[in-house]
Each structure stands twice: as C-alpha cells, then as structure tokens.
Wavefront OBJ file of the C-alpha trace (Angstrom):
o trace
v -6.836 10.828 -4.847
v -8.090 8.959 -1.800
v -5.985 9.283 1.358
v -6.064 6.953 4.301
v -4.209 5.075 6.996
v -3.983 1.707 8.683
v -6.123 2.128 11.795
v -6.828 0.096 14.898
v -10.000 -1.924 15.303
v -9.341 -2.523 19.008
v -12.559 -2.893 20.953
v -14.584 -3.839 17.874
v -14.462 -3.529 14.106
v -16.770 -0.511 14.204
v -14.077 1.399 16.108
v -11.895 1.329 12.997
v -14.407 3.559 11.229
v -14.342 6.076 14.080
v -10.540 5.935 14.228
v -10.307 6.638 10.506
v -12.681 9.573 10.764
v -10.646 11.010 13.646
v -7.677 11.122 11.248
v -9.803 12.649 8.446
v -9.235 9.558 6.294
v -11.238 8.729 3.224
v -9.873 5.176 3.244
v -8.732 2.841 5.985
v -6.883 -0.434 6.184
v -7.632 -2.783 9.080
v -6.876 -6.211 10.463
v -9.988 -8.338 10.866
v -8.172 -10.599 13.313
v -5.149 -10.436 15.584
v -2.298 -10.195 13.045
v 0.107 -12.247 15.160
v -1.999 -15.359 15.903
v -3.408 -18.185 13.818
v -6.485 -18.476 16.024
v -8.411 -15.589 17.467
v -11.824 -14.336 18.425
v -14.142 -14.201 15.440
v -16.408 -11.170 15.065
v -20.037 -12.001 15.759
v -22.886 -11.245 13.377
v -23.744 -8.288 15.638
v -20.131 -7.039 15.384
v -20.294 -7.236 11.600
v -23.665 -5.462 11.494
v -22.351 -2.685 13.761
v -19.270 -2.280 11.535
v -21.388 -2.088 8.364
v -23.778 0.430 9.940
v -20.901 2.604 11.192
v -19.267 2.548 7.767
v -22.538 3.338 5.991
v -23.023 6.613 7.873
v -19.359 7.630 7.842
v -17.190 9.666 5.501
v -14.942 6.622 4.896
v -15.142 5.720 1.211
v -12.919 2.638 1.085
v -11.973 -0.065 3.571
v -9.237 -2.596 2.933
v -8.245 -5.597 5.009
v -4.601 -6.468 5.591
v -3.870 -10.161 5.964
v -2.365 -11.429 9.226
v 1.442 -11.417 9.508
v 1.776 -15.204 9.815
v 0.380 -16.023 6.369
v 2.785 -17.494 3.824
v 0.870 -18.667 0.758
v 4.193 -19.601 -0.886
v 5.549 -21.743 1.959
v 7.165 -25.111 1.197
v 6.265 -26.163 4.775
v 3.059 -28.211 4.671
v 1.739 -27.114 8.078
v 2.419 -23.418 7.487
v 0.869 -23.579 4.023
v -2.268 -25.335 5.331
v -2.693 -22.785 8.148
v -2.041 -19.908 5.740
v -4.645 -21.100 3.260
v -7.212 -21.769 5.989
v -6.769 -18.376 7.642
v -6.651 -16.475 4.367
v -9.866 -18.151 3.181
v -11.482 -17.257 6.516
v -10.420 -13.619 6.129
v -11.730 -13.502 2.550
v -15.090 -14.812 3.730
v -15.184 -12.416 6.674
v -14.278 -9.465 4.448
v -17.128 -10.477 2.148
v -19.563 -10.545 5.099
v -18.367 -7.070 6.115
v -18.782 -5.731 2.580
v -15.058 -4.996 2.345
v -13.957 -5.404 -1.289
v -10.170 -5.768 -0.868
v -7.693 -7.868 1.069
v -3.992 -7.010 0.949
v -1.407 -9.751 1.382
v 2.301 -10.185 0.985
v 3.310 -12.697 -1.657
v 5.050 -14.881 0.896
v 8.516 -16.354 1.130
v 9.959 -19.397 -0.614
v 12.153 -20.215 2.428
v 14.977 -21.598 0.301
v 12.936 -23.558 -2.248
v 13.693 -20.900 -4.889
v 11.666 -18.092 -6.421
v 10.159 -20.253 -9.170
v 8.998 -22.863 -6.666
v 7.625 -20.243 -4.298
v 5.745 -18.497 -7.086
v 4.271 -21.829 -8.186
v 3.033 -22.566 -4.660
v 1.659 -19.022 -4.377
v -0.209 -19.409 -7.682
v -1.632 -22.757 -6.573
v -2.685 -21.234 -3.255
v -4.490 -18.357 -4.948
v -6.186 -20.685 -7.449
v -7.386 -22.884 -4.569
v -8.626 -19.906 -2.560
v -10.590 -18.541 -5.506
v -12.157 -21.979 -6.042
v -13.056 -22.281 -2.349
v -14.604 -18.812 -2.215
v -16.387 -18.925 -5.569
v -19.184 -16.384 -5.574
v -17.322 -14.076 -3.215
v -16.623 -10.500 -4.175
v -13.255 -9.932 -2.481
v -10.338 -8.819 -4.652
v -6.852 -9.838 -3.533
v -4.189 -7.125 -3.683
v -0.589 -8.380 -3.724
v 1.777 -6.135 -1.774
v 5.332 -5.783 -3.019
v 8.339 -6.021 -0.712
v 11.867 -4.675 -0.456
v 13.317 -8.138 -1.070
v 14.607 -9.227 2.326
v 15.653 -12.853 2.709
v 13.537 -15.230 0.641
v 10.518 -12.919 0.311
v 8.711 -12.856 -3.005
v 7.324 -9.677 -4.500
v 10.482 -7.587 -4.736
v 10.513 -7.774 -8.550
v 7.654 -6.802 -10.828
v 8.206 -10.065 -12.695
v 6.885 -11.852 -9.609
v 3.482 -10.358 -10.394
v 3.370 -11.961 -13.857
v 0.309 -14.138 -14.370
v 1.032 -17.077 -16.673
v -1.266 -17.727 -19.631
v -3.951 -20.238 -18.712
v -3.871 -19.413 -15.001
v -7.161 -18.996 -13.166
v -5.853 -15.783 -11.629
l 1 2 3 4 5 6 7 8 9 10 11 12 13 14 15 16 17 18 19 20 21 22 23 24 25 26 27 28 29 30 31 32 33 34 35 36 37 38 39 40 41 42 43 44 45 46 47 48 49 50 51 52 53 54 55 56 57 58 59 60 61 62 63 64 65 66 67 68 69 70 71 72 73 74 75 76 77 78 79 80 81 82 83 84 85 86 87 88 89 90 91 92 93 94 95 96 97 98 99 100 101 102 103 104 105 106 107 108 109 110 111 112 113 114 115 116 117 118 119 120 121 122 123 124 125 126 127 128 129 130 131 132 133 134 135 136 137 138 139 140 141 142 143 144 145 146 147 148 149 150 151 152 153 154 155 156 157 158 159 160 161 162 163 164 165 166 167
C-alpha cells in the first residue's frame, strides 16, 4: 500500500516534494496551476527541471496531478467546454514534461442536459484530448463523486466505456 496526501506546491513545484516528505508520504497529489483560475503562471523549464531533480532524489514514489476546479469536460456550455478542454490539454502536456504519469479529474456536470448527454460530451472531450496529446504518457484517472446536483460520476455505470470508443 502506498500512502500519500494532497500537498501544496506554493513557491514552486519542487516544494511539493519537500512538503510530501515532511508528511512521510510515499505519494503526493498536486495542482500544477492555480486550481481556481483559467489562466495562471506557467512553470518555466527551470521550474520543471528543479521539480524533476527534487523528485528523483526523494522518497516520493508516485506523484499525481489534480485537475483545476473549473474544468467541466461534460459542459453543454460552449465557452466552458472550450476552456476546459484547452486547460486540461495544457495540464496533460505539463504533467508529461514533469514526468508525472497521472492526472485526476472529476467527470464534470451535465448542467441540466441530462446524464446521457453529459456522458457523451465527456467521452467526446476525452477522445479529443487523447488525439491532441498523441504520444503523451499521461493516464487520466476519473474521480467519482457523491452525486450533488448535475455532477456525473456518482454511479459506476458512468464509468462504462462503450464498445468502439477510443478510450
């Protein structure tokens, strides 16, 4: 069993490694960007190198990224969906540069368009993201929810991958 925690990367991505070690974690989950903004400061190549070097010499075995809070890959709203796809693709690419193999995301919310419609949009979003990041190594982990409002992911059936899907 690997134990860990979501830790802060305030002051630089490399600080997340130190923060995880301070808690005796073997795994950490981090945000690569401000989780409450669409646009934020991008880590530099030097920041990424420092993170990778810190991780390499640490006792942290696994690092996972958690997607920003604003993302809704199932949104029926065109502007929200476009921003969500753009930011998620950016995080996938950044995770790849950092050598982080996993990105956790919520399945999104259908916002009244119905579960079937929301799941269809989510599937299309994931297909598009995999096409746009072909050659990347990042694995997407879908986080389940308690089922508030129009959120998807509160039933295991929501995780079903239809035959013929690229997922």
